C-alpha positions in Angstrom: -23.5 48.9 151.9 -20.2 49.4 150.3 -20.9 52.9 149.3 -21.4 53.8 153.0 -18.0 52.2 153.9 -16.2 54.1 151.0 -17.9 57.4 152.1 -16.9 56.7 155.8 -13.4 56.0 154.7 -13.2 59.2 152.5 -14.6 61.4 155.3 -12.1 60.0 157.7 -9.1 60.6 155.4 -10.2 64.1 154.4 -10.6 64.9 158.1 -7.1 63.6 158.7 -5.6 65.7 155.9 -7.5 68.8 157.3 -6.2 68.4 160.7 -2.6 67.5 159.7 -1.2 71.0 159.3 -2.5 72.1 162.6 -1.0 69.2 164.4 2.3 69.3 162.5 2.6 73.2 163.0 3.6 72.6 166.7 6.6 70.5 165.8 10.1 72.0 166.4 13.5 70.7 167.3 12.8 70.5 171.1 9.7 68.5 170.7 11.0 66.0 168.1 14.5 65.3 169.7 15.0 62.2 171.8 16.8 62.7 175.1 17.2 59.9 177.6 20.4 61.4 179.3 20.0 63.7 182.2 21.0 67.4 181.7 24.4 66.9 183.3 25.2 63.9 181.2 24.0 65.7 178.1 26.5 68.6 178.8 29.2 66.1 179.5 28.5 64.4 176.2 28.5 67.6 174.4 32.1 68.3 175.8 33.3 64.8 174.9 32.3 65.2 171.3 33.9 68.6 171.1 37.1 67.1 172.5 37.0 64.5 169.6 36.2 67.0 166.9 37.1 70.5 168.3 36.1 73.8 166.9 39.0 75.4 164.8 38.6 77.4 161.8 35.6 75.0 161.0 32.7 74.3 163.3 33.3 71.4 165.8 31.0 68.6 166.8 29.4 70.4 169.7 28.6 73.4 167.3 26.8 71.0 164.9 24.7 69.4 167.7 26.5 65.9 167.3 25.6 65.1 170.9 22.0 65.4 170.0 22.6 63.0 167.1 24.2 60.5 169.4 21.5 60.7 171.9 18.9 60.1 169.1 20.9 57.1 167.7 21.2 55.5 171.1 17.6 56.0 171.8 16.4 54.6 168.4 19.0 52.1 167.3 20.5 50.6 170.5 19.0 48.1 173.0 18.3 49.1 176.5 21.1 47.1 177.8 23.6 49.2 175.5 21.9 52.5 176.5 22.2 51.7 180.1 26.0 50.7 179.7 26.7 53.9 177.8 25.0 56.1 180.3 26.9 54.3 183.1 30.3 54.8 181.5 29.4 58.3 180.6 28.7 59.0 184.3 32.2 57.5 185.1 34.0 60.2 183.1 33.7 63.0 185.6 34.7 61.0 188.7 37.7 59.8 186.6 38.7 63.4 185.7 38.2 64.4 189.3 40.6 61.7 190.4 43.1 62.4 187.8 43.1 66.2 187.6 41.0 67.3 190.7 38.5 69.0 188.5 35.6 68.1 186.5 35.9 67.2 182.7 34.3 70.4 181.5 36.7 72.5 183.7 39.8 70.6 182.1 41.9 72.2 179.3 42.2 70.5 175.9 45.4 68.6 176.7 44.0 67.2 180.0 40.8 66.2 178.0 42.6 64.4 175.3 44.8 62.7 177.9 41.7 61.5 179.7 40.2 60.2 176.5 43.3 58.2 175.6 43.2 56.7 179.1 39.5 55.7 178.4 40.4 54.4 174.9 43.3 52.3 176.1 41.3 50.8 179.0 41.4 47.0 179.5 37.9 47.0 180.6 35.7 45.7 177.7 32.7 48.0 178.6 34.9 51.0 178.8 36.6 50.3 175.5 33.1 49.7 173.9 31.9 53.0 175.3 34.8 54.8 173.7 34.3 53.2 170.4 30.6 53.8 170.3 31.3 57.5 171.3 33.9 58.0 168.6 32.2 56.3 166.0 28.8 58.0 166.4 30.7 61.3 166.7 32.4 60.8 163.3 29.2 59.6 161.8 27.2 62.5 163.1 29.9 65.0 162.0 30.3 63.6 158.5 26.6 63.3 157.9 25.8 66.8 158.8 24.7 69.3 156.3 27.6 71.5 157.3 30.2 68.8 156.5 28.6 67.5 153.2 28.2 71.0 151.7 31.5 72.5 152.8 34.0 69.6 152.5 32.5 67.1 150.0 31.2 67.3 146.4 27.7 66.8 147.7 24.9 67.5 145.2 21.3 67.6 146.4 20.0 66.5 142.9 22.9 64.9 140.9 23.6 66.2 137.4 21.8 64.9 134.3 22.8 61.3 133.1 23.7 61.2 129.5 23.1 57.6 128.5 24.3 57.8 125.1 27.7 59.2 124.8 30.4 58.2 122.3 33.3 56.5 123.9 36.8 57.6 122.6 39.2 54.6 122.1 
């Protein structure tokens, strides 16, 4: 009786291993990514992260896809209440920009965008201040953990060098 159970388990695991490459070959960045924001809010988030870390002679946050990182972090690591609060406050950026500069955030120039972000950062509303801290923190985290940043600006080694455990110490 145990032999039949073992053979069933072996056949099931072998079938799984055979079908795994066919199943995984359809994976790509668009099927794996988590998006819970609307397309308009996603574009606004991309412009916000580009304002925080702009493109200069190095890639900016938008070019590295930090806005996608933020969406994934929000979807996977934040509770639904925090997600809803973030999306609500993100939706308030464009109306604030229209009331301040009479144009949407994406149409503003760099100084106007920075002024608007400073206004949001200095807000006395706790939710707005939390939104800005979350946005800025996740932007910096996403940028500094990207392959581009780690390989170009830090002494990152994929596999660290050999450890020599027995080395004479000079006194």
